[in-house]
N, C-alpha and C positions, 0 to 999 in steps of 0.2 A: 795141428790146429794153430791158426794164426793168433796174434795177440788180441785183435779186435773180437774174434769169436770167443776167446777165452774170457774176456771181460763181460761180454754179452751173456754168456752162460752163468757167470757168477751173479750178475744182476738179477736174472730170472730166478735163480735158486734163492737168493736173499729175499726177494719180494714174496715168493711162495711161502717161505718160513714165516715172514712178518705177518702176512695175511692170515695164515693158519693160527698164529698165536693171538691175533686181535679180532678174529671173526666174531667171537661171542660178545666183545665190547660193542661192535657196530650193531649187532642184533638187539642187544639190550637197550641201546640208545634209541633205535628205531621203534621198538615196542613201547618204550616209555613215552616217546613223542606221540604215538598213536593213541595210547591210553589217556594221556593228558588232554588231547584234542576232543576225544569222545566224552570224557567227564566234564570238560568245560562246556561242550554243547548241551549236555544234559542239565547242567547247572543254569545255563542260559535260558533254556525252556522253562525250568521251574521258576526262575526269577520273573520271566515275562508273565506267567500265569498269576503270580502273586501280586503283580502291579496292574493287572487289567481291571477295568471298571465296568465292562459291558459283556456279560455272558451272552453267548450266541443263541441259546435255546432256553425256553421257559419250562421245558419238561425234562431235559437232561443236563448233566453237569457240563459246564462250558469247557471247550478245548480252544485255548487262545492261540492266535498266531502272532508273529513278531510285529505286525503292523499296528497292534493294539497297545503295545508297550510304549512308554515314553522314549523319545529318541535317545536321550542320554543313556538309558539303561541298555538299549540295543547296541549302541556304539561301544560301551564299556565292555560288555560280555562278548561281542564279536572280536574285540581286540584280544581278549583272554583266549578265545577258541583258536585263534590263529597262532598263538604262542605255543612252543613245544616245551616250555619250562613248567614243571609242576610247582615251582616256587611262586610263579606269577599267579597260577590258579589259586593257591592257598592264600595269597595276598588279596585276591579279588573276593574270595569267600569271607575272609576276615573283615574286609571293608563292608561287604553286604550285611554280615551279622551285626556289625557295629551300627550300620544304618537302620536295620530292622529294630534294634533295641532302643533307639533314641526316642521313639514315640511310644508311650505306654498305651494301654487299652483305654478307650474313651470312657470318661466318667458319665457322660450324658449322650444317649443315642436318641435321635428324633426320627420317626418313621412316617413317611407319606405312603399309605397303604393303597396303591393304585392297581387296578386291573381285575377287580371282582367281576364286573359285567362281562368283560372279554373272556374271562375264564369260563363263565357260564355259557357264553356263545360257543366257545371251543368244545365244551363238554356236550352241548346240544348237537353240534355237527358230528362229533365222534359217535354219539348215540344213534343218530340217523344213519350214519354209514354202517354201523353194526346192526342196524335194524332192531334196536331196542326201543320200545315205545315207553316214554316216561311221561304219561299224561298227568295233568294237574300240577306240574312243577313250573313255576314262573322262572323266566330266564335270569332276572336280576336277583331274585330271592335266593336261589341256590348259591349264587356267587357270594353274596353278602353274608349268608349263613356260614359258608365255608371260610370266608375271610375272617369272620368273628372268632371261629374256633381256632384259626391260625394265630390270632392275637394271643390267645391263652397259651398255646403251646410254645410260642416264641418267647413270651415273658417268662415262662417256666425254664426255658433253655438259658436265658440270660441269668436268671436267679441261681441256677445250679452250676453253670459252667463259666460264668464271667463275673466273679465277685467284685472286680474293680469298677464295673458299671453299676452305678447307684441310681441313675435316673433314666427312664425311658418315657418318651412322649409319643403318643399315638394320635395321628390326625384322623379323627373319627368322622367328623361332619363339618364342612366349612360353611361360612356364612353365605357363600355363593352357591352351595348345593341346593338351595331352595328352588332353583330354576329347573331342577330335574322333574320328571313325571311324578305325580303323586303316588302311584303304585310303587315306584322304586323307593321313594322316601319312606313310605310305610314299611317296606321290607327292611330298610336300614334300621328304623326304630325297633322293629320286632327283633332283629338280630342283636341289637344293642341291649335290649331288655334281658334276653337270654344270657348274653355274655356278662352283663353287670352282675347278675346273680351268682354266676360261677366265680367271678373276680372277688365278690364280697366274701364268699366262703374261703377262697384261697388266701385272700389278704388277712382274714382273721386268723387263719391257721398259721401263717408264716410271719405275722406281725409286719405286714407291708404298709406303706403309706400311699394314699390316693389323693390326687389334686385335680380338680376340674378346671379346665380353661374354657372360656367362652361365656356366652350369655344364656344362662339357663332360665331366665325370667321370661323368655319368649314363649307366649302362649301357644304357638304352633307346635311346640314340642309336647308330646303326650304327657299328661299329668303323672301317670304311673312311672314313666321313665325319669321325669324330673325328680320325683320323690325318691326313687331308687338311687339315683346318682348323688343327690344331696345327703342321703343317709349313708351311702358308701364313703363319701368324703368325711362326714362327721365321725364315723366309726374309727377312722384312722387318725383323727386329729390329735388324740393323746400321744400316739406314737410319734407324730411330727414334732410335738413340743418336747418330748423326752429326748429326741435325737436332734436338738438344735444344732445347726451347723455354724462353722466359722468362729468357734469360741477361742481357739488357740492356733498357733502356728506350729503345732507338733507334727509328728510324722504323718504324712498325708495318707499313706497306705493303711496305717493302723486306724486312722480316723474313718476312712472309707469302709473298712471292715466292720466298724461299729455302727455304721449307718444302715437303716433299713432301705430296701429297694423302694424308690418312689416312682409310682406310675402316674403320669400326667395324661389325662384324657381330654383332648380338644374337641369340644362339641359346640356347634353353632359359633365357631371361632373364625376370626379373620385377623391377620397381622395388622392391617391398616386400621381396622376398627379398634384394636387394642391400643394403637398409638394415638388415635383420635381421642379415645376415652381418657387416656393418661394425660393428654394435653389439656383437656377440659378441667380435670382435677387440679392440674398445676395452675391453670389460669385462675381458678376459684381461690386457691390458696394465696396467690399473689394479690388478688382483689381484696381478700379479707385481711391482708397485711400480715399473714402468718410467716411469709418468707419474702425476700427481695429477689427481684429478677436476676441479679448477678450472682445469686447463690445457687441457681439451678445448674446442675451438672448431669452427666450421664447416669451416675449412681442414683441420684434423686429421682430422675425420670424413670429409670428401670424399676424403682421400688413402687411405682404407681401402676405398673403393668399387671396383667393377670398372672404373669409368670414370676412375680416377686418371690424371692426366696429360693428360686430354682436356678442353678448355674446355667450358663449358656451352653447349648449343645456343642459337643466336639465333633460329632459325625451326624450328617443328615443322609438318610437312605431313602431313595424313591424307587419303588418297583414299577413294573408295567411299561417301561421303555420311554416314557416321557421325560424330558430334560428341562424341567422348570420347577419353581418352588411353590407356585399356586397360593401366594399370600400366606405362607406358613412361617410363623416366627421370624418375620423379616427384620425385626429389631435385634433379635437374639443371635442370629446365625452369621454375623458379620465375618467371623473367622472360623466358621465350621468347615470341615471337609465335606464335599458333596459327592455322594456315590450313587450313580444311576445304573440300574440293571433292567434288562428286558424281561426278567422273570416276573410273572404275574403274582400278585400278593398271595393268593391261596397256595401257590407253590413255593413261596419263600420260607423254607424250613430252616432248621438250625444249621445245616451245612452251608446254606447260602449266606446266613448271617456270619458264620465263621470266615467265609471267604471275604466278605466285606471288611471284617475286622483285621484280617491278614493284610488286605490292601491298605487299611488305615495305618497300621503299624509301620508300613513302609513310607509313609508321608513325612516330609521334612517341614514341620510346623514352625514358622519363624515369627508369626504375629506382627508382621510389618518390620521386623528387625533384619539384620544381616549377620550371618555367622562367618567367622574367619578368625584369624589370630587376634584381631582387635575387637571385631564385632561380637564374637562369642563371649568374651569377658565382659564387654560393656552390657550386653543383654542379660547376662547372669546377674550383674549388679543391679540393673534397673528392673528386672522382672519382665512380665509380659507387656508387650507394646500394643 
C-alpha cells in the first residue's frame, strides 16, 4: 500500500467514526427544527383567528385565513415560522401574551343588532327547501322576536362571564327606522314589549340598572310600551343612585365589581338628534346667563346628552355584515374599537361575543398618543388623550 492510499484509508475510517458518534446530535437538531416550525405555524394560525374581525359564515364558527389578519401580525409570525430556534418562538409568544394583556376587557359594550329580517328570510328559504309549511308566520316578526330573545341571553352571558363589563347599550330602534313598513314596526314594538317584561323581572332579581336613551315622548310609540319602559327605568333608579360612579380614584377593578350592570336601551334614538338637543339646551343656558360661552367644554356638553353619566363605549359591535355606524352614539364613540361581523344578530351568541372580546383584547389603544420609550411615560403621566 502506497502512502497516499494509506492516508486515504485513515481519513475514511476517521470520518466514519466521527459520523457514528455525532449522528444522534444531527437527528435531534433536525427534529427540534421541524417541531419548532410546526409549533410556530400553529401559533401563527391561532393568532390570526384571534385578530380577525369578520367571520366568514353566519351559521358556523369562522375559520380565518391569513389575508384577514393585520399585515404586521402576518409578517411577525411568518418570521417566527421560518426560524429553527425554539428560543425565538418563545420570545414571540411572550411578546404576544404581553400584547394581549395590555388591553383589559371593555367596560362598556355597544351593540348594533342588525340582521333580524335577513335571518327570517334565510329561515323561510330553508323551510321551503325542506318542504315545511309555516303558515301565518310573518317574515320580519319571527326575526325580531328571535332577536329580542337573543338580547336577553347575551346580556345574561355578559353578566355571568364578563364582570368587568358594567355597561351594555342596545340599539333597539333608531329615529330613522320610522321609514320602515308599518307591519315591521309593529312587530318590533311587540317584540320589545315581551322583552321589556323579561328584562324587568331579571333586573329586579339581579339588581341591575336600566337607562333609556332616545325620545319616549313620541306618540307614535305605543302607550303600553312607553309606560313599561318608563316603569322599568324608574324601578332601577334607586340602584343607580346607590352605586354612583366616579367618587374616588381607588382601584378600578374593585369599583367595577361593586357596580351593577347597567343596560342602556336606545329607542327612537339618533346620535345627531341627541347632539342637536344638547346644543339647544346649551344655547338656552347661555341666553339665560347661567354660563358664559367660553366656559363650554366637552364635559359640559356631554352632560347634556341623553347618555349623561354613562362612560363612552370601549367596543362597538355591529352584526349582519354592514360596516357603518348608522347614527349610533356618534359623539360617544370617538375612540371606541369597531368590530364588524357577518353573523346575523339572532345567531350572535355568547361564543361570538367572546370572539369579539378576544379581538378587542389584542387591540393597542393609544387614544391619540404614541407609545415608546418617551411616549409611553408621557402618556402614563398625562392619562388618556
